[in-house]
Backbone and ligand atoms as CSV (ligand in chain L), in Angstrom:
chain,resi,resn,atom,element,x,y,z
A,1,MET,N,N,-0.658,58.406,-21.089
A,1,MET,CA,C,-0.282,57.644,-19.897
A,1,MET,C,C,0.946,56.799,-20.192
A,2,ASP,N,N,1.800,56.675,-19.189
A,2,ASP,CA,C,2.991,55.831,-19.317
A,2,ASP,C,C,2.984,54.783,-18.208
A,3,TYR,N,N,3.506,53.645,-18.524
A,3,TYR,CA,C,3.550,52.530,-17.576
A,3,TYR,C,C,5.002,52.173,-17.283
A,4,TYR,N,N,5.288,51.876,-16.026
A,4,TYR,CA,C,6.631,51.429,-15.647
A,4,TYR,C,C,6.491,50.138,-14.861
A,5,ALA,N,N,7.386,49.200,-15.158
A,5,ALA,CA,C,7.290,47.901,-14.500
A,5,ALA,C,C,8.560,47.612,-13.707
A,6,ALA,N,N,8.369,46.966,-12.549
A,6,ALA,CA,C,9.494,46.411,-11.799
A,6,ALA,C,C,9.462,44.924,-12.081
A,7,SER,N,N,10.589,44.382,-12.520
A,7,SER,CA,C,10.577,42.956,-12.859
A,7,SER,C,C,11.777,42.243,-12.246
A,8,GLU,N,N,11.637,40.936,-12.087
A,8,GLU,CA,C,12.755,40.151,-11.574
A,8,GLU,C,C,13.647,39.733,-12.750
A,9,ALA,N,N,14.767,39.086,-12.430
A,9,ALA,CA,C,15.785,38.799,-13.449
A,9,ALA,C,C,15.198,38.098,-14.680
A,10,GLY,N,N,14.292,37.159,-14.471
A,10,GLY,CA,C,13.719,36.417,-15.593
A,10,GLY,C,C,12.729,37.219,-16.421
A,11,GLY,N,N,12.416,38.409,-15.992
A,11,GLY,CA,C,11.502,39.260,-16.740
A,11,GLY,C,C,10.081,39.273,-16.195
A,12,ARG,N,N,9.811,38.446,-15.193
A,12,ARG,CA,C,8.455,38.414,-14.614
A,12,ARG,C,C,8.163,39.736,-13.919
A,13,ILE,N,N,7.023,40.320,-14.246
A,13,ILE,CA,C,6.683,41.633,-13.690
A,13,ILE,C,C,6.174,41.486,-12.265
A,14,LEU,N,N,6.746,42.276,-11.356
A,14,LEU,CA,C,6.372,42.226,-9.936
A,14,LEU,C,C,5.507,43.403,-9.523
A,15,GLY,N,N,5.603,44.479,-10.263
A,15,GLY,CA,C,4.822,45.664,-9.915
A,15,GLY,C,C,4.764,46.623,-11.086
A,16,ILE,N,N,3.718,47.445,-11.087
A,16,ILE,CA,C,3.523,48.396,-12.191
A,16,ILE,C,C,3.090,49.746,-11.622
A,17,SER,N,N,3.625,50.803,-12.202
A,17,SER,CA,C,3.111,52.144,-11.893
A,17,SER,C,C,2.603,52.766,-13.191
A,18,VAL,N,N,1.616,53.625,-13.046
A,18,VAL,CA,C,1.058,54.340,-14.196
A,18,VAL,C,C,1.142,55.827,-13.891
A,19,VAL,N,N,1.684,56.592,-14.815
A,19,VAL,CA,C,1.749,58.041,-14.612
A,19,VAL,C,C,1.052,58.748,-15.776
A,20,LYS,N,N,0.499,59.890,-15.456
A,20,LYS,CA,C,-0.212,60.681,-16.469
A,20,LYS,C,C,0.365,62.094,-16.427
A,21,ILE,N,N,0.788,62.563,-17.570
A,21,ILE,CA,C,1.403,63.892,-17.630
A,21,ILE,C,C,0.480,64.831,-18.389
A,22,ASP,N,N,0.136,65.929,-17.724
A,22,ASP,CA,C,-0.743,66.924,-18.332
A,22,ASP,C,C,-0.075,68.281,-18.129
A,23,PRO,N,N,0.146,69.021,-19.215
A,23,PRO,CA,C,0.860,70.289,-19.077
A,23,PRO,C,C,0.135,71.288,-18.167
A,24,ILE,N,N,-1.174,71.160,-18.030
A,24,ILE,CA,C,-1.923,72.082,-17.169
A,24,ILE,C,C,-2.070,71.496,-15.763
A,25,LEU,N,N,-2.561,70.270,-15.672
A,25,LEU,CA,C,-2.844,69.674,-14.357
A,25,LEU,C,C,-1.597,69.179,-13.644
A,26,GLY,N,N,-0.561,68.858,-14.413
A,26,GLY,CA,C,0.686,68.439,-13.801
A,26,GLY,C,C,0.966,66.956,-13.955
A,27,PHE,N,N,1.846,66.480,-13.101
A,27,PHE,CA,C,2.345,65.105,-13.179
A,27,PHE,C,C,1.629,64.269,-12.128
A,28,GLU,N,N,0.875,63.276,-12.576
A,28,GLU,CA,C,0.070,62.471,-11.653
A,28,GLU,C,C,0.553,61.020,-11.612
A,29,LEU,N,N,0.689,60.512,-10.406
A,29,LEU,CA,C,0.863,59.069,-10.234
A,29,LEU,C,C,-0.542,58.495,-10.194
A,30,LEU,N,N,-0.916,57.833,-11.280
A,30,LEU,CA,C,-2.312,57.427,-11.458
A,30,LEU,C,C,-2.609,56.068,-10.830
A,31,GLY,N,N,-1.612,55.216,-10.798
A,31,GLY,CA,C,-1.855,53.892,-10.242
A,31,GLY,C,C,-0.562,53.205,-9.848
A,32,LEU,N,N,-0.692,52.278,-8.926
A,32,LEU,CA,C,0.471,51.518,-8.461
A,32,LEU,C,C,-0.031,50.184,-7.941
A,33,VAL,N,N,0.604,49.118,-8.377
A,33,VAL,CA,C,0.230,47.806,-7.831
A,33,VAL,C,C,1.462,46.912,-7.807
A,34,VAL,N,N,1.555,46.125,-6.729
A,34,VAL,CA,C,2.657,45.171,-6.578
A,34,VAL,C,C,2.024,43.800,-6.335
A,35,ARG,N,N,2.565,42.775,-6.954
A,35,ARG,CA,C,2.064,41.407,-6.719
A,35,ARG,C,C,2.013,41.130,-5.230
A,36,SER,N,N,0.900,40.577,-4.764
A,36,SER,CA,C,0.700,40.441,-3.318
A,36,SER,C,C,1.791,39.602,-2.643
A,37,GLU,N,N,2.304,38.590,-3.365
A,37,GLU,CA,C,3.347,37.744,-2.741
A,37,GLU,C,C,4.681,38.465,-2.641
A,38,HIS,N,N,4.760,39.671,-3.227
A,38,HIS,CA,C,6.002,40.462,-3.148
A,38,HIS,C,C,5.802,41.766,-2.385
A,39,HIS,N,N,4.704,41.854,-1.652
A,39,HIS,CA,C,4.498,43.052,-0.820
A,39,HIS,C,C,5.580,43.143,0.244
A,40,ARG,N,N,5.812,44.356,0.695
A,40,ARG,CA,C,6.750,44.675,1.788
A,40,ARG,C,C,8.189,44.297,1.454
A,41,GLN,N,N,8.530,44.416,0.171
A,41,GLN,CA,C,9.927,44.186,-0.232
A,41,GLN,C,C,10.534,45.460,-0.809
A,42,GLY,N,N,9.816,46.548,-0.679
A,42,GLY,CA,C,10.355,47.828,-1.156
A,42,GLY,C,C,10.063,48.132,-2.622
A,43,ILE,N,N,9.276,47.270,-3.277
A,43,ILE,CA,C,9.027,47.458,-4.720
A,43,ILE,C,C,8.129,48.674,-4.965
A,44,GLY,N,N,7.071,48.795,-4.166
A,44,GLY,CA,C,6.177,49.946,-4.323
A,44,GLY,C,C,6.911,51.256,-4.114
A,45,ARG,N,N,7.739,51.298,-3.072
A,45,ARG,CA,C,8.489,52.528,-2.804
A,45,ARG,C,C,9.401,52.875,-3.977
A,46,LYS,N,N,10.082,51.854,-4.535
A,46,LYS,CA,C,10.979,52.100,-5.682
A,46,LYS,C,C,10.198,52.642,-6.873
A,47,LEU,N,N,9.006,52.097,-7.107
A,47,LEU,CA,C,8.205,52.559,-8.251
A,47,LEU,C,C,7.750,54.013,-8.044
A,48,VAL,N,N,7.396,54.363,-6.804
A,48,VAL,CA,C,7.000,55.754,-6.540
A,48,VAL,C,C,8.227,56.665,-6.664
A,49,GLU,N,N,9.364,56.219,-6.148
A,49,GLU,CA,C,10.589,57.030,-6.276
A,49,GLU,C,C,10.932,57.253,-7.745
A,50,ASN,N,N,10.710,56.227,-8.553
A,50,ASN,CA,C,10.957,56.365,-9.993
A,50,ASN,C,C,10.047,57.435,-10.600
A,51,ALA,N,N,8.774,57.431,-10.211
A,51,ALA,CA,C,7.821,58.436,-10.727
A,51,ALA,C,C,8.230,59.835,-10.258
A,52,VAL,N,N,8.664,59.944,-9.007
A,52,VAL,CA,C,9.112,61.241,-8.481
A,52,VAL,C,C,10.295,61.751,-9.310
A,53,GLY,N,N,11.245,60.859,-9.574
A,53,GLY,CA,C,12.417,61.245,-10.366
A,53,GLY,C,C,12.031,61.703,-11.766
A,54,LEU,N,N,11.082,60.997,-12.367
A,54,LEU,CA,C,10.630,61.364,-13.717
A,54,LEU,C,C,9.985,62.748,-13.710
A,55,ALA,N,N,9.161,63.009,-12.688
A,55,ALA,CA,C,8.492,64.316,-12.601
A,55,ALA,C,C,9.516,65.431,-12.455
A,56,GLN,N,N,10.524,65.190,-11.617
A,56,GLN,CA,C,11.563,66.206,-11.412
A,56,GLN,C,C,12.360,66.437,-12.693
A,57,GLN,N,N,12.752,65.340,-13.329
A,57,GLN,CA,C,13.543,65.459,-14.567
A,57,GLN,C,C,12.749,66.155,-15.665
A,58,SER,N,N,11.427,66.015,-15.628
A,58,SER,CA,C,10.583,66.625,-16.662
A,58,SER,C,C,10.280,68.089,-16.361
A,59,GLY,N,N,10.784,68.579,-15.234
A,59,GLY,CA,C,10.637,70.007,-14.933
A,59,GLY,C,C,9.386,70.383,-14.165
A,60,PHE,N,N,8.649,69.405,-13.636
A,60,PHE,CA,C,7.456,69.724,-12.844
A,60,PHE,C,C,7.876,70.165,-11.443
A,61,SER,N,N,7.042,70.983,-10.802
A,61,SER,CA,C,7.376,71.470,-9.457
A,61,SER,C,C,6.792,70.562,-8.377
A,62,ALA,N,N,5.962,69.589,-8.799
A,62,ALA,CA,C,5.341,68.685,-7.821
A,62,ALA,C,C,4.828,67.442,-8.549
A,63,ILE,N,N,4.522,66.416,-7.748
A,63,ILE,CA,C,3.839,65.226,-8.265
A,63,ILE,C,C,2.633,65.011,-7.356
A,64,TYR,N,N,1.493,64.596,-7.933
A,64,TYR,CA,C,0.332,64.376,-7.076
A,64,TYR,C,C,-0.287,63.016,-7.355
A,65,THR,N,N,-1.103,62.581,-6.396
A,65,THR,CA,C,-1.782,61.299,-6.533
A,65,THR,C,C,-3.033,61.292,-5.666
A,66,ALA,N,N,-3.920,60.360,-5.934
A,66,ALA,CA,C,-5.151,60.230,-5.148
A,66,ALA,C,C,-5.219,58.816,-4.591
A,67,VAL,N,N,-5.609,58.704,-3.334
A,67,VAL,CA,C,-5.640,57.411,-2.646
A,67,VAL,C,C,-6.910,57.320,-1.808
A,68,PHE,N,N,-7.572,56.188,-1.830
A,68,PHE,CA,C,-8.714,56.020,-0.929
A,68,PHE,C,C,-8.235,56.124,0.518
A,69,ALA,N,N,-9.026,56.791,1.319
A,69,ALA,CA,C,-8.615,57.128,2.687
A,69,ALA,C,C,-8.417,55.895,3.567
A,70,ASP,N,N,-8.936,54.737,3.136
A,70,ASP,CA,C,-8.747,53.527,3.943
A,70,ASP,C,C,-7.578,52.674,3.457
A,71,ASN,N,N,-6.795,53.194,2.508
A,71,ASN,CA,C,-5.651,52.444,1.981
A,71,ASN,C,C,-4.401,52.777,2.805
A,72,LYS,N,N,-4.344,52.152,3.978
A,72,LYS,CA,C,-3.275,52.452,4.929
A,72,LYS,C,C,-1.886,52.216,4.330
A,73,ALA,N,N,-1.720,51.117,3.584
A,73,ALA,CA,C,-0.405,50.786,3.027
A,73,ALA,C,C,0.091,51.905,2.112
A,74,MET,N,N,-0.773,52.342,1.191
A,74,MET,CA,C,-0.357,53.370,0.235
A,74,MET,C,C,-0.153,54.712,0.922
A,75,LEU,N,N,-1.015,55.033,1.877
A,75,LEU,CA,C,-0.858,56.304,2.590
A,75,LEU,C,C,0.467,56.328,3.350
A,76,ARG,N,N,0.786,55.242,4.009
A,76,ARG,CA,C,2.053,55.200,4.751
A,76,ARG,C,C,3.243,55.306,3.799
A,77,LEU,N,N,3.140,54.613,2.672
A,77,LEU,CA,C,4.219,54.672,1.676
A,77,LEU,C,C,4.439,56.128,1.225
A,78,LEU,N,N,3.338,56.800,0.903
A,78,LEU,CA,C,3.439,58.175,0.370
A,78,LEU,C,C,3.920,59.161,1.437
A,79,ILE,N,N,3.354,59.070,2.632
A,79,ILE,CA,C,3.773,59.984,3.707
A,79,ILE,C,C,5.260,59.786,3.998
A,80,GLY,N,N,5.692,58.516,3.927
A,80,GLY,CA,C,7.111,58.214,4.160
A,80,GLY,C,C,8.021,58.830,3.123
A,81,LEU,N,N,7.471,59.124,1.950
A,81,LEU,CA,C,8.269,59.755,0.888
A,81,LEU,C,C,7.986,61.266,0.809
A,82,ASP,N,N,7.429,61.809,1.893
A,82,ASP,CA,C,7.213,63.264,2.016
A,82,ASP,C,C,6.100,63.822,1.134
A,83,PHE,N,N,5.173,62.979,0.722
A,83,PHE,CA,C,3.942,63.504,0.119
A,83,PHE,C,C,3.125,64.092,1.263
A,84,ILE,N,N,2.390,65.166,0.981
A,84,ILE,CA,C,1.544,65.743,2.029
A,84,ILE,C,C,0.089,65.797,1.541
A,85,PRO,N,N,-0.866,65.565,2.438
A,85,PRO,CA,C,-2.277,65.635,2.042
A,85,PRO,C,C,-2.639,67.074,1.676
A,86,VAL,N,N,-3.316,67.253,0.543
A,86,VAL,CA,C,-3.683,68.612,0.131
A,86,VAL,C,C,-5.196,68.830,0.067
A,87,ARG,N,N,-5.952,67.745,-0.149
A,87,ARG,CA,C,-7.406,67.886,-0.084
A,87,ARG,C,C,-8.058,66.508,-0.030
A,88,MET,N,N,-9.368,66.538,0.180
A,88,MET,CA,C,-10.096,65.274,0.334
A,88,MET,C,C,-11.467,65.421,-0.319
A,89,THR,N,N,-11.922,64.385,-0.989
A,89,THR,CA,C,-13.281,64.390,-1.515
A,89,THR,C,C,-14.034,63.261,-0.811
A,90,HIS,N,N,-15.237,63.589,-0.342
A,90,HIS,CA,C,-15.953,62.644,0.502
A,90,HIS,C,C,-16.922,61.763,-0.293
A,91,ARG,N,N,-17.052,60.538,0.166
A,91,ARG,CA,C,-18.052,59.592,-0.332
A,91,ARG,C,C,-17.982,59.411,-1.855
A,92,VAL,N,N,-16.803,59.013,-2.339
A,92,VAL,CA,C,-16.653,58.821,-3.786
A,92,VAL,C,C,-16.762,57.354,-4.199
A,93,ARG,N,N,-16.661,56.449,-3.231
A,93,ARG,CA,C,-16.751,55.023,-3.549
A,93,ARG,C,C,-18.119,54.512,-3.121
A,94,ALA,N,N,-18.532,53.409,-3.720
A,94,ALA,CA,C,-19.883,52.896,-3.472
A,94,ALA,C,C,-20.168,52.678,-1.987
A,95,ASP,N,N,-19.133,52.306,-1.219
A,95,ASP,CA,C,-19.327,52.068,0.221
A,95,ASP,C,C,-19.204,53.346,1.044
A,96,GLY,N,N,-19.032,54.475,0.363
A,96,GLY,CA,C,-18.987,55.749,1.078
A,96,GLY,C,C,-17.587,56.219,1.425
A,97,ALA,N,N,-16.567,55.480,0.986
A,97,ALA,CA,C,-15.192,55.854,1.347
A,97,ALA,C,C,-14.781,57.182,0.710
A,98,ASP,N,N,-13.932,57.898,1.423
A,98,ASP,CA,C,-13.395,59.175,0.948
A,98,ASP,C,C,-12.100,58.939,0.173
A,99,ILE,N,N,-11.715,59.948,-0.602
A,99,ILE,CA,C,-10.447,59.854,-1.331
A,99,ILE,C,C,-9.567,61.033,-0.930
A,100,MET,N,N,-8.289,60.746,-0.748
A,100,MET,CA,C,-7.346,61.794,-0.353
A,100,MET,C,C,-6.421,62.115,-1.509
A,101,TYR,N,N,-6.126,63.388,-1.656
A,101,TYR,CA,C,-5.166,63.833,-2.662
A,101,TYR,C,C,-3.887,64.230,-1.939
A,102,LEU,N,N,-2.781,63.722,-2.420
A,102,LEU,CA,C,-1.497,64.035,-1.792
A,102,LEU,C,C,-0.531,64.549,-2.853
A,103,LYS,N,N,0.372,65.397,-2.386
A,103,LYS,CA,C,1.292,66.032,-3.320
A,103,LYS,C,C,2.690,66.047,-2.712
A,104,LYS,N,N,3.670,65.871,-3.552
A,104,LYS,CA,C,5.049,66.055,-3.103
A,104,LYS,C,C,5.633,67.213,-3.890
A,105,TYR,N,N,5.980,68.257,-3.160
A,105,TYR,CA,C,6.539,69.453,-3.806
A,105,TYR,C,C,8.047,69.320,-3.912
A,106,PHE,N,N,8.586,69.779,-5.012
A,106,PHE,CA,C,10.037,69.731,-5.183
A,106,PHE,C,C,10.694,71.033,-4.743
A,107,THR,N,N,9.880,72.082,-4.624
A,107,THR,CA,C,10.387,73.325,-4.044
A,107,THR,C,C,9.997,73.292,-2.567
A,108,LEU,N,N,10.673,74.068,-1.761
A,108,LEU,CA,C,10.373,74.050,-0.329
A,108,LEU,C,C,8.978,74.602,-0.080
A,109,TYR,N,N,8.144,73.799,0.570
A,109,TYR,CA,C,6.766,74.198,0.822
A,109,TYR,C,C,6.708,75.497,1.618
A,110,ARG,N,N,7.600,75.651,2.603
A,110,ARG,CA,C,7.609,76.868,3.426
A,110,ARG,C,C,7.773,78.101,2.556
A,111,ASN,N,N,8.624,77.993,1.534
A,111,ASN,CA,C,8.860,79.138,0.658
A,111,ASN,C,C,7.627,79.473,-0.172
A,112,VAL,N,N,6.879,78.434,-0.542
A,112,VAL,CA,C,5.673,78.660,-1.344
A,112,VAL,C,C,4.662,79.443,-0.530
A,113,LEU,N,N,4.598,79.177,0.768
A,113,LEU,CA,C,3.596,79.824,1.609
A,113,LEU,C,C,3.959,81.265,1.984
A,114,LYS,N,N,5.228,81.627,1.846
A,114,LYS,CA,C,5.653,82.969,2.251
A,114,LYS,C,C,4.994,84.056,1.436
L,1,LIG,C1,C,0.309,49.830,-1.741
L,1,LIG,C2,C,1.301,48.873,-2.377
L,1,LIG,C3,C,1.588,49.298,-3.815
L,1,LIG,C4,C,2.621,48.930,-1.564
L,1,LIG,O1,O,3.601,48.185,-2.256
L,1,LIG,P1,P,4.779,47.420,-1.491
L,1,LIG,O2,O,5.804,47.042,-2.505
L,1,LIG,O3,O,4.231,46.342,-0.646
L,1,LIG,O4,O,5.332,48.579,-0.540
L,1,LIG,P2,P,6.817,48.735,0.030
L,1,LIG,O5,O,7.368,47.391,0.412
L,1,LIG,O6,O,7.630,49.543,-0.912
L,1,LIG,O7,O,6.536,49.541,1.373
L,1,LIG,C5,C,6.924,50.900,1.529
L,1,LIG,C6,C,6.256,51.434,2.779
L,1,LIG,O8,O,4.835,51.489,2.606
L,1,LIG,C7,C,4.197,51.192,3.860
L,1,LIG,N1,N,3.451,49.940,3.729
L,1,LIG,C8,C,3.461,49.066,2.699
L,1,LIG,N2,N,2.592,48.061,2.921
L,1,LIG,C9,C,2.027,48.297,4.124
L,1,LIG,C10,C,1.037,47.622,4.898
L,1,LIG,N3,N,0.467,46.478,4.477
L,1,LIG,N4,N,0.673,48.167,6.078
L,1,LIG,C11,C,1.223,49.306,6.521
L,1,LIG,N5,N,2.175,50.004,5.828
L,1,LIG,C12,C,2.567,49.495,4.647
L,1,LIG,C13,C,5.296,51.041,4.888
L,1,LIG,O9,O,5.563,52.322,5.427
L,1,LIG,C14,C,6.467,50.585,4.010
L,1,LIG,O10,O,7.712,50.863,4.579
L,1,LIG,P3,P,8.403,49.763,5.571
L,1,LIG,O11,O,8.299,48.432,4.897
L,1,LIG,O12,O,9.808,50.273,5.698
L,1,LIG,O13,O,7.602,49.812,6.832
L,1,LIG,C15,C,0.777,47.401,-2.340
L,1,LIG,O14,O,0.313,47.133,-1.041
L,1,LIG,C16,C,-0.333,47.119,-3.353
L,1,LIG,O15,O,-0.080,46.748,-4.497
L,1,LIG,N6,N,-1.587,47.295,-2.918
L,1,LIG,C17,C,-2.755,47.052,-3.784
L,1,LIG,C18,C,-2.934,48.147,-4.820
L,1,LIG,C19,C,-3.010,49.531,-4.203
L,1,LIG,O16,O,-3.647,49.747,-3.168
L,1,LIG,N7,N,-2.359,50.492,-4.889
L,1,LIG,C20,C,-2.309,51.888,-4.441
L,1,LIG,C21,C,-3.473,52.707,-4.876
L,1,LIG,S1,S,-3.447,53.030,-6.601
């Protein structure tokens, strides 16, 4: 696992992303968190864009991640960056919440389906 931090000039960390690289399973964005007082400043999007760039530079054809289905902020962030839902697992959290898997393909999805 690798960790990436977004920090302000003084070095204080504002957000962190965690990525996991597996030669078989692929490139996963495993976690993302931004300090609550710095939400909606574009930090989360930058951290996801950084992970996307790393996956592309490393030669992967896609990046994937899993998000609880009630995490509207993260889902909107990912959909806005052209991640698409690929599957869902039901009732994985203690309160019964579902989890969604999303993927961003670097090759044209239409071509993959042909
Ligand atoms: C999800 C999270 C990382 C987003 O980080 P952020 O830095 O606030 O997000 P950004 O400012 O980059 O927002 C990018 C886009 O995400 C969406 N978004 C972010 N927060 C949102 C919210 N509270 N409600 C709705 N959409 C939201 C919007 O589309 C936003 O674009 P816009 O500001 O142009 O409308 C942050 O809310 C967080 O740390 N949450 C707690 C941890 C978590 O849920 N992590 C993800 C699962 S591992």
